[in-house]
N, C-alpha and C positions, 0 to 999 in steps of 0.2 A: 436450415438456419432459423426459420420462423418458429419452429418448435422450441429451439434453444432460447430464442428471445422471449417467447411467451411464457415458458414454464421454468426458466432458470434466471435469465438476466433481469426481466422486469420484476419478478417477485423479490429478488435480492435488492434491486434499486428501491422498491417500496419499503422493504425492511430497513435499509440504511436510512431512508428519509424518516421513518418512524422513530428509529433510534436517536437521530439527531434532534427530532422534535421533542422527545422525552428528555433528552440531555439538556437542551436549552431551557425547557419549562421548569425542570427540577433544580438546575444549578444557576441558570442565568448566564453561563459562559458561552462564548461563540462556538458554533458547530465545528470549526477547524481544530479545536482541541480534543475532539472525541477520538480521532484516528490514532494520534500518538498515545493517548491514555489507554486505548484498547490494546495497542502493541505492548505496553508495559504490563497490563493485566495478564495477557497471554504468556509473556516471559516469566512473570511471577509464578504462574501455574506450572510452567515447565520446570522452573527452579525447584518447586516443591516436589514434583514428581522425580526429578533427578536425585534429590536427597534420599529418596526411598529406594531407588533402583540402582544407583551407582555409588561407588565408594573409592577411596584412594585417589590416585593421580587422575584417573578418568573423570571423577566427579569434579576435581579442581579444574580440569580442562573444560568440562561442560559449564561450570560456573563462570569461568572467564569468558567463554564464547557467548553465553546468554547476556552477560553484563555488557559485552561489546555491542551486541545487537540492540540492547536497551539504551545505549548512550545517545544515539540521534534523537530518539523520542524525548528523553529527559532534557536534552539541549533545546529542543523545539518548545517544550512546555515552559522551560525556565528562562530562556534568553531570546527566543524568536519574537518578532514584532507582531504578535497576534493581539489585536486590540481588544480590550475588555469592553469597549463601547461598541456593541454590536447594534448598529442603527440601520435605517432603511437604505442608506447609501452602501454600507458594507454588504447588506443582504442582496441588493440588486447586482452588485459586482460579483458576489459569490454565486448567485443564481445564473448569471450569464456564463460564467466559467463552467458550472455544472452542466448546463445545457449543451455547451460545445463538447464536453467530454462524453456525455451520454451518446451523442451521435458518432463521434470520431473514434472512441476507444472501446466499443462494445466487443469487438473481436479480441482485443487484448485482455479484457476482463475474463472472458470465457476461457481463453487460452491459459491464462495464469491459474485460474480455478481448476481446470482439468489437469494441468501439468502437476500442480501440487498434490492432487489426489492420486496421481499415477506414480509418484516417486517411489513408494515402497514396492511397486510391482516391476518397474523398469530399471531400477538401480540396484545392483547386487551388493550384498553385505557379506563380508568374509568371516566375520565372527560375531559373537553376541553383543559386544560393545558397539561395533559398527551398526548392527541391526537396531539397537536402542537409539543410537545417534540418528540414524536414518529416519526412524519413527518420529523422534522429536523435531528434526529438521523439517519433515513433511508437515507436521502439525503446525509448527511456527509459520511456515510459508503459506499454507493453505488458509490459515486463520487470520493472517495479517496482510499479506500482499493483496489478495482480492478485496479484503475489507477496506483497505486504504483507497483502492480504485473506486469501489462502490460508494464510499463516503464522499469522495471528490465529485462523483457524477450524480449523486442523488439530489433531489430538490431540497434545499435547506429550509429550515423553519424560519418564518418571518419573525422579526424581533418582537419580544414581548411588549404589549401595550401599543403596538402599531396596528391600526385598522387596515383591512384589505381594501385597496382602491384599484381602479382599473386604469387610470391614466397617469396621474401625477401624485407625488407625496411631497408636500412642502416645496413645491416648485422644482423638484428633482425629476428630470425626464429620463426616459429609457435611453435616449442618446447620451445623456451624461453618464449613465451607468455603464454603457458600452465603452465610452471613452475612458472612464476610470479603470475599467477592467483591462483594456489593452495597454494602458500606460503601466499598470502594475505588472502585467505579463512581460512587457518588454524590459522593465527595469529590475525584475526579480532575478536572484542568483540562480545558477544552474540547478542547484539542489532542489529548488522549489519549482522551477519551470522545466519539468520533466516531460519528455516526449515518450511515446510508446516504446521506442527503441532503447532510450536511456534507462527506463525502468527495468527492462529485462537485463541490460548490461550491468546495472547496479547489483541486482541479486546474483548474477553470475560472478561478479567480482567478490561479493561477500563470501560465497561458498569457496571460491578459489583461495582467498586469504585464510579461511578456516582450514582448508586442505594443506596449505603450506605450513601453518602452525602445527597442525596435527602430525604432519610428516617430520617436522623438525623435533618434535617431542617423542617420536617413536610410536605413535598410534597409527600403524599402517592401515588397518581396516577403516578407521574413521577418515583418514586422508584419502583413501580410495573412493569411499562413498561420497565425500565432499567434492572430489574432483569430478566424479561422474555427474553429480547434480550441476556443477558449474558448466560442464560440457553441454548438457541438455539445455540449460538456460541460454548459453552463448549461441547455440544452434538456433533457438527460437529468436534471439536477438538478430541474427543474420537474416532470418526469413523476413522479419518485420522491416529491417533496414532496406532489403532489396525491394520489398513491396512499396515502401515509402519512396524510394528513388524512382521506381517505375511510375507511380502515381504523380509525382512532381513533374516528370518528363511529359506525361500525357496531358497535364494541365497547361503546359506551355505549348 
């Protein structure tokens, strides 16, 4: 595990922190907007590739699927309450959340990363269309799901124009930051306050919905590949759920 932490997890955390730093310095937008924007960029690239490799009804199905996957990110960028005023208060709350996720979710990050990379090898494809769909689904999953987790866990960039201080900034203490963070966590909707288990269940449900739609439209190969991916992710969800239950019982 130390090898994975040192050579995979930590470098990716540093890369995510560097990406958020560049994003905030170049645009002035808060770091929380980078993850949904990255998801949209990946989907746009897959849309371009689909137009070259697919045609007919299969292309229309791929187009609809990618637009469905893009909708949550568009909603987050357009309507979610991500403040444009990224100040020291927002930074400290975000940094506290990231620190908790770095320690609590490292196993989830590595599991999701390795699972996405293994999809083309462990999920069968019955025809060419299913094979292309499986390749695209694997690319989307491995490029967006781990990226979201690493953006959430990486150290965010301090607000522009705010000097680094060791104790207090404008009378705002570390205790105030922790209080704000937990208040936001407790009041946030379930879609934002995601646990390790809910993340895996979310992706399993996404591929299950895709499998049902593909089956209804007569794309048997794609439906089978999607269902297999959903089964793998649901199995991982069950593992994390059981581990979480055992850890909660042991703490008591």
